[in-house]
C-alpha positions in Angstrom: 265.9 9.4 80.9 265.4 10.6 77.4 263.0 13.3 78.6 265.5 14.4 81.2 268.3 14.7 78.5 266.0 16.6 76.2 265.1 19.0 79.0 268.7 19.5 79.9 269.6 20.1 76.2 266.8 22.7 75.9 268.0 24.4 79.1 271.7 24.5 77.9 270.6 26.0 74.5 268.3 28.5 76.2 270.7 29.6 78.9 272.6 32.2 76.9 269.3 33.8 75.8 267.9 33.8 79.4 271.1 35.2 80.8 271.2 38.0 78.2 267.5 38.8 78.9 268.1 38.9 82.6 271.1 41.2 82.2 269.2 43.6 80.0 266.3 43.6 82.5 268.6 44.4 85.4 270.8 46.9 83.5 270.3 50.6 84.5 268.1 52.5 82.1 269.9 54.6 79.6 270.0 58.2 80.7 267.4 60.4 79.1 269.0 63.1 77.2 267.6 66.1 75.4 267.7 66.3 71.7 271.0 67.7 70.5 270.9 71.4 70.2 271.0 72.8 66.7 272.6 76.0 65.8 269.6 77.0 63.8 267.7 79.9 65.5 264.2 79.2 66.6 261.4 80.8 64.6 259.6 83.3 66.8 255.9 84.1 66.9 255.4 87.9 67.1 251.8 87.5 68.5 253.1 85.4 71.4 256.0 87.8 71.8 253.6 90.7 72.2 251.9 89.0 75.2 255.3 88.1 76.7 256.6 91.7 76.5 253.7 93.3 78.4 255.8 93.8 81.5 258.8 95.1 79.5 256.9 98.2 78.6 257.1 99.4 82.2 260.8 100.2 81.8 261.6 100.0 78.2 258.5 101.7 76.8 258.6 105.0 78.7 260.5 107.9 77.1 263.2 109.2 79.3 262.7 106.6 82.1 265.6 105.9 84.4 265.5 103.1 86.8 266.6 103.1 90.5 270.2 102.6 89.6 271.9 106.0 89.4 272.7 107.1 85.9 271.5 104.0 84.3 269.4 104.8 81.2 266.9 102.1 80.2 267.4 101.4 76.5 264.6 101.3 73.9 264.3 97.7 72.7 261.6 98.2 70.1 263.1 97.9 66.6 266.4 96.2 67.7 267.5 93.3 65.6 266.3 89.8 66.4 269.9 88.6 66.8 270.8 91.4 69.3 267.6 90.7 71.4 268.1 87.0 71.4 271.8 87.3 72.4 271.1 89.8 75.1 268.3 87.8 76.7 270.4 84.6 76.6 273.3 86.5 78.2 271.0 87.8 81.0 269.7 84.3 81.5 273.3 82.8 81.7 274.4 85.7 84.0 277.1 86.9 81.6 275.3 90.2 81.2 274.5 91.6 84.6 271.4 93.5 85.7 269.4 92.1 88.5 266.0 92.9 87.1 266.8 91.6 83.6 268.5 88.5 85.0 265.3 87.7 87.0 263.1 88.3 83.9 265.3 86.2 81.6 265.4 83.3 84.0 261.7 82.7 83.5 262.0 82.6 79.7 262.4 79.5 77.6 264.4 79.6 74.4 261.1 79.7 72.5 259.9 82.6 74.7 263.1 84.5 73.8 262.6 83.8 70.1 259.0 85.1 70.3 260.0 88.2 72.2 262.7 89.0 69.7 260.2 88.4 66.8 257.8 90.9 68.3 260.2 93.6 69.4 262.3 93.5 66.2 259.2 94.4 64.2 258.4 97.6 66.2 259.6 100.9 64.7 262.0 102.9 66.8 
């Protein structure tokens, strides 16, 4: 009988711990969230940006080039400020600045890609 009472006492004392452990084990996993965004701009790598801008030269690097849209002059982007380039690419990516070709291009860029592109293009002379 003494053993039975001791076993019952251990069970009663351990029950809250076992219940809490079981609840934790059955609880849904906490959602995975990305690290909070900071307002600090990413540092871009111009060498990587040079590689990423290879296709940009097809439109933006040819003097006097006009694309298929009537009366739409393709701007020179070499020598623009980093801030301008970063903002423009993010706006194309979000769809708040509209141009089908640029929106398609910007969709493929990560934030780091955009920083790298801006680092390279901003260092070019006009």
